[in-house]
N, C-alpha and C positions, 0 to 999 in steps of 0.2 A: 376494323373490328375483326378480331380472330373468330373464325367460324367454329361454333361449339356444337358438334354433331350430337353429343350426349343429351345436352339440354334441349336441342331441337326435337330429338326423338322422344324425350320424355314430356314434351308439350302434348297433352292428350286431347285438346280441342281443335285439331286441324280439320279443315273442311273445304267444301267446294269453292268458297269464295272469300278466301283471305286468310292466310296463316300468318299469325302475328308471332314474331320471335323476340320475346323480351325476357332477358334473364331473371328478374324477380317473379314474373308470372310463371315462367317455366319452371323455376326451381320449386315454387310451391306446389305446382301439379306434379312435378317429378317425383316427390315423395311418395305418391300413391303407387308408383311402379315398382319402388324398391323391394318390398317384401315379396312380390310375385317373382322377381329375378332370383332372389336368394332361395326361394322355396324351390324353384325349378332347378337350380343349379345342384341343390341337395337331393334332388330326386331324379335319378338316372331313368327311371321308368317314364316319367313325364317327358323328359327330353327325347327318348326314343319314340314316344308317341308323335312329337313334333316332327322328328325326322321321316316318320312313316306316313305324315299326313297327305292324304290324297284329296284333292279338291275335284269334286265332280261338277263340272260346269254344265250349264244348260245348253240345249240346242235352241237355234232361232225358233221363235213361235209367234203366232198371230192370235194366240188365245186371249180373250177378254178377261184377264185376271192379272194380278201381281204375283208372278211365279218366282220362286226363290230355290236356289241350290240346296242340296241336302245338307243339313246342319244349320239351316237359317229358318227363323219364323218371324212372323210380323203381326203387330196389331196396331190399329188406327188410334191415334192420340187425339187428333182434332180434324174436323172436315169443315168444308164451306157451309156457313149459316149456323155452326154451332154456337150457342151462347157462351161467351166468355166472361160476361158480367152481367149485372141487371140491365145495363144500357146498351152493351156491345155484343156483337157476333163476329165470328171469324170471317175474313174476307175471301175472295175469290182467287183462283189460280195462284196458289202458294208456290213460291220459288225457293229463294235461299233460306237456309235455317242455321241458326246459331244458338248454342246453349251455353250459359254461363252459371256454374253453381253459386249458390249463396256463400258456401264454405268449401274451401279447398279439400278439407278433410271428409266432406260428404259429397260424393258425385251424384247423388240421386235426387237432389232437390235444388231446383234453381229456375232461372228465367229462360224461355225459349223465345227468340226473335224470328219471325217469319215474314218475308216479302210477299206481296200481293201484286203481281206484274201487271195484268190487264184483264179485261172482262170479255165474256161472251154475252152481248146483250140478250140473246134469246133466253139464256138461263137466269141472268141477274135481273133484268128489268122487263122481261117478257116482249122486248122489241124484236120482231122478226125482219131481219135485213133482206131475206130472200124474196119478200112480197113485192119490193119496189125496185124500180129501175133507178131512182135516185134516193136511197134510203134516208139520208140525212134530213131530206126535206120533210119527212113525216115524223121526226124525232119530237118528244116532249121534254120539257124541263124537268118533269117528275121522274122520267125514265133516266135521264143524265144524272140526276141527283143520286138515284140509286146506285148507278155505275161509279160515281165519285166516292160513294162511300166504301165500295168493295175492293178498291185498290190501296196502294200504300203498304202498311205492315200492321202486324199484331205482336204485342207482347203478352205472354201467357206465363204464369208460374206453373211448372209441371213437377211431378214428384213420382218416384217409382215405389210401388208398394205390391208386395207379393209377385214381383217380376213384371208387372205391367206399369206403364207411364201413364198418368192421367193428369188432366187440368185441375189445379186447386181452384175450384169455382168461387167466383167473386173475390178472389184475393186482390188486395188494393193496387198490385202491380198490374193486373190485367187491363189492358187498354188497347185502343185502335189509333193508328196514325192514318190519315185519309187524304184524299185529293182536296179537302176542305180545311186541313190543320194548318194554322199560321206557322211559318218556319222562318227563322232569321237567316240573313245571309252573312257569312263570315268573311266580311270584306270591307274596305274602307270607303268604298264609292257605291252608290245605289246602282242597280241594274234596272233599267227601264223605269226609273223614278221610284224604286222601292228599295228598302233595306230589309223589309219582311215580306215574304211572298205567301201566297195561298197554295198550300197543298204540295203533295208529292204523288207521283205516279209512275208507271213503266218501271216499278222496282223489281229488277231482274236478280242479280247476285249482290254480293257485298263483302263484308269482312268484319273484323273486330279491331279495337285499338288497344294500345299497351295500358290505357287507363280504363279498360273494361267497359267501353261502349260500343254500340253497333254501328256499322257502315251499311248503308243501303244505296244501291246505285241506280239511277234513272237512266234507262236504256233507250227504248224507242219512244222518246218523248214526243216526237212530232205526230204520233198517232192520235193525240187528243186535242191539242190546240194549235196543230200546223207548225209551220216554220217560217223564218224569215230568211229568204235567199237574196243574194247579191249578184248584180251582173258584173261584167268586167270593169265598169266605171264606178263600182262601189254603191250603186243605187239599190235600195232595198225593195223587196216585194214580198207580199205573204203568200205562202202556200198553204191551202187548206189541208185539214187532217182527215183521217179515214173515219174517225169516230164523231166528229162534228161537235165537239163540246164548245167550241168557240162561237157557236151560234147563240149560246145562252150565257156564257161568261167570258168576257173580254180580258182574258189573262194573256199576257205576253209570252211568246214561245221561249223567250230568253230566260224565263223564270224556271225553266226545266232543262234537264241534261246534266245534272250536277251529281256529285257525291254527297249523301245525306248522312249526317251523324245523329244518332238517337241515343239519349241518355236513358238507360233501362230504369232508373229509380224514379223518374217522374214524367218521362215520355217527352221531354223538351228536345227540340231538333234545330239543327242549323245546316246550312248548305255551303260546301267548301268551294269557293270560286277559284281558288289558286290551283285546284287540280284539273281544271279545264272543263269545257262544256262540249259533250259529245255523247254518244250512245254507250255510256259506261256499263260494261258487263259486271265488272268487280273492282274491288280496291284491296290490294294485298300490301300489308305494312311490314316493314322490317325496322326494329328500333336499333340504332348504332350504339356504340359504346358510351359515347357522350350524350345520349338520349334523344339526339336528333333522329327523325324518322325519314324512311324511304317508301314511297308509295307507288306500286305498279299498277296500272289499269290499262285496259284495251278497249278500243272502239269497235263494237260488234256491228260492223256493216262492211259489205264487199268493198275492197280496195282502200280501207282506212287503216289506222295506225296503232302502235304500241307506245305507251307514254310511261314516264317515270318522274316523280316529284321528289326532290331532295330538300328537306327543310334547313333552313340556317339557324334555327332556334330550337332548343329541346321541346319536345311534345307539340310542335306546331304544324298545323296543316293549312297554314295561311303564309307565313314568312318562309320563302325559299324559291326555288327555280323549278319550273316544269320543263321537262325535256321530252323529245320525241325521237323514235328510233330510226337510224339508218341501218338496217340490218345487212345491207350489202357491203358496206364499208365498216361495220362494227363501231358506230359512232352515236352517242347521244347528243342531239342537237338542241340547243337552248332555245326556248320560246320566249326569251327575256327581250322585251320591246326596246329597252335602253341599249342593249349591245348588239342588236341585229339590224343593220340599215334596211334590209329588204322588208322587215316588219314595219318599220318606221314609214316606208314609202306607202304602205297599204292601210295602216291602222293608226288612229290618233293617240292611243295609249295603251298600257298593259291590260286594262279592264276590256278594251274591244278585242284584243288578241285572245284573251280567255274566253270571251263570249263566242268568238268565232274560230275556235281552236283548230278545226278542220282545215280551214282556209290557210291558216298561219303554217300549219304542218306541211302542207303541199307547196307553199312557197318556199320553204327551206329544203325540200327535195327528200323529205322522209319516205321510207319504203312503204309501198302499198301492200298490205297483207290480206289474207283470206279469212275475214271475219274473226279477229282476235277476240275470244272470250274469256274463259276463265284463266287465271294465273296463280301458280303455286311455286313455293320454293322447296326443292328436293331436299329432304333431311339427311340423305345419305352423301350427296355431292355438294350441296349448297347451290346448285344451279337453278335457274328459273325456267319453269315449264310453262308454256302458253298454248292453249287450245286454239288452232286455227280451223274452225269448223267445216267451211266448204266455201266455194265461190263457183256458183253455176256458170256465170259469165265466162269464166276461164276454164270451164270443164273440170274443175277440181270438185268432184262430187262427194269425196269421202274425207276430205280434210287431212290434218296431221297435227303433231304436237311438236312445237318449235322449242329448242333448248338455247337459252341464253346464258353464257358463262361470263360473269362480270370480271374484268382484268384483276388479277391477283385476289379474287374472291371478295373484292370490296364493293358493297352495293351502292356506294356513293361514286364509283368510278364512272368516267365519261366515255370509256371504250370497252368492248366486249367482243365475244365471238359468238356468231349465230350458226346453228345447224339444225337439221331435223332429227328429233329424238326417235319418233315412231310415225309411220304414215298409216292412214286408214285405208281400208280396202279389203277385199275378200282374202287376201294372203294373210293378213293380220287379224282378220275376224271381227273388225269393228269399223263403224263408219260415223262420221260426223261428231268427233269428240267435243263435249261442251264443258261440263264440270269436271274439276279434278280434286282429288283429295289424297292426302297421305295418312296412313294410320300409324299407330306407335312404332310399328316394325319398319316403316318406311316403304310399305307396299303402295303401289299407284292405284287409285280407284278412278275410273273413267265413267261418266255417263254419256249418252249419245242424244243428238238432237237432229234427227231426220224429220222433216216436215211431214206433218199429218197428211197432207194432200198428195205426197209422193211415195209413202211407205205402202208396201204390199201391192204394187202395181206390177201386173205380169211383164210389162215391156219396159219397167224402170230400172235404175241403177241400184235401188235399195231393196229389191225383191229377196235377195240371198239373207238379207239380215233380219227381215220381218219387223216386229214391233221394236221400239227404242228399249234400250237395256242398260244394265250397270255391269261394268266389267272390273276385273282387278288383275294387275300385273305383279305377281310376287317378285320380290327382290332377294329372296333367300329360299333355300330348300331345292327340291328336286323339280319344282315347277318355275324356277327363276326364269323371268323373262317372258313366260307365255302370256297371252291374253285370254282371260277366262271369264266366261259370262256368268255371272251370279244372280242376275235377276232380269226378268223381262216384264215390261210395263203393260197395263191394260190398253185396249184399243185407243188409238189416237194420242195417247198420253206420252210424255216424257218424264223421265226420273231426274230430279234436280235436288240441289242444296244438301249433298251428303255432308254430315257433321258427326264426329264420333264424341260420345259421352266421355267424360275425364277418366273413366276407369276403362276405357277401350271395350266395354261389354255390350254397348248399344250403338247402332248406326242410325241417326235421324235422317230421314229421306222424304222429300216431297214427291207426290204423284201429282203431276200438273196436267191440266186439261184433258182428263179422260173424256171420250165422246165429243171431242172438239168439232168433228165433221158433221154433227147432228143438225139436221135441217127440220125435223119434226120430233117435238118432244114426246110424242106418243110412240115414236119409233127411234130411240137413241141408238147411236152407234156403239156405245158402251153402257153398261150399267153398274160398273164398279163405283163405289164399294159395296154394292148390293144391298142398299137400303131398301125399305118396304116401298118407297115411291117410285122405285126403278130409275130415278134421275141420277146420272153420273155426277160425282162430286170430287173436286180436287180435295186432297187430304194430306197431312203429315203422318207418317207411320214411324214406329220404332221397330227395328230390325235387331233381333237378338239370336242367340244360339251358340252352340259349341264352336262352329266355324268361324264366326266373328271373333270369339276369344282366342281361339288358336292363331288366327291370321295376325292378331295384334302381338302375339308372342314370338313370331317365327325369328325376330332378330336375336333372341336369346341363344339360338343354336350358335351364332358366331361367338358369343360370350363363353359359352360352356367349354 
């Protein structure tokens, strides 16, 4: 497929967890940008203001607040425990966000999807793990039930009125997907005896599809129902989870660790087995000219791998081949059981390969990477950017951004070139890159994921960076190539799920796990968002302001 930069840049819904490049969808969204471009071209003063744009970045801060650079403001759209309907409330630890308007001609009314990754029992169920030497022995089913409700995802209709985004209360679209929602498996063979499984959890990042559904990725799935591990002779054993849900619900670990697709119209969901089972951070799709799709996804764990699925049928996330990256030799290695003798020696069929994807990848010699997290496609070059967050074991404390250049720019190619686009560390001013996003001008936005237990320690590697932050790397103008801090998170929090509204005037962003290091609710380590009860709450915010709008127009300088 010929790479179409204009259509890519015109796509206004790019975000942390999956840019979808689909010509019909892009063309529809692109219409919104045209009047702005024409008006700016005819207005020399406006272009001069863009040329003179000075981005005043923030210094590192450990203040317990969401701090923003000059020219940006925020308001909270929805926070943990807010009612979204008569029966449901917003879940905990919101991560990935994705906004799809009802009408391409009206970018201010549509559906917001939000992932809920995991829970802190102290806040959600009142269970204090700090009191016990063996916490899970003291859990109750009622506590676990509360926790199961607060993970998964939320769909809410939001609308902008007088400059503020608000939930449309009790809209029929508003609903929850939880760890108890029945979800079908998109596969021809049962997984551990089931074709429909119970619930989704560990929902970290995600993406969207060309047919306008949401993708939600199950990441650290072993935290809730444990994992099945195999010895050298292939004999299975169960490894317990950290949360201990398996004490009350005998759900197989193999039912989790997948990419989940959610239909925003009715909340129906399915898990895509063909994309493999591992700690998915995201799922980023590209639609080829013939309507086949390519899906990039990473395994967010030390020394794990980068994957690509290429479908053989239009619009399918089932029929196709899963590949794993050999970044040393620039090859995509097929995880097809039929064509790989080494896989036939270890596994009985393709289903087992997909359930035990990590083992299969290592058998084929895939390259171990430093926690591959978010993946985005650069609208300026067409290259794939992959966040490699860090790897303490290998003393890579600050991570990097990996660049993948597919051969001849073909996303279904089986060879590529890999290199480091940018390394984290004090020299470049950021550490532990996590979510990536591109705005309408192709500027790169980066969130950081320094562990709350390691931030702001006098003797630690992260002290110079203080709290987690949001950065931008301008691709145009006088600040081109600089890493600029535009937001600083509250204490213990990370900023996740950046997603731009279709008109480029709003950045949706999650503030996840503020006050995570709290051990006493009477003395929390954060009180953001400063509610009357003083309890920290994860929330989704809308960031607006003159700077956001100008950043999204910087590319017009090249056209003038």
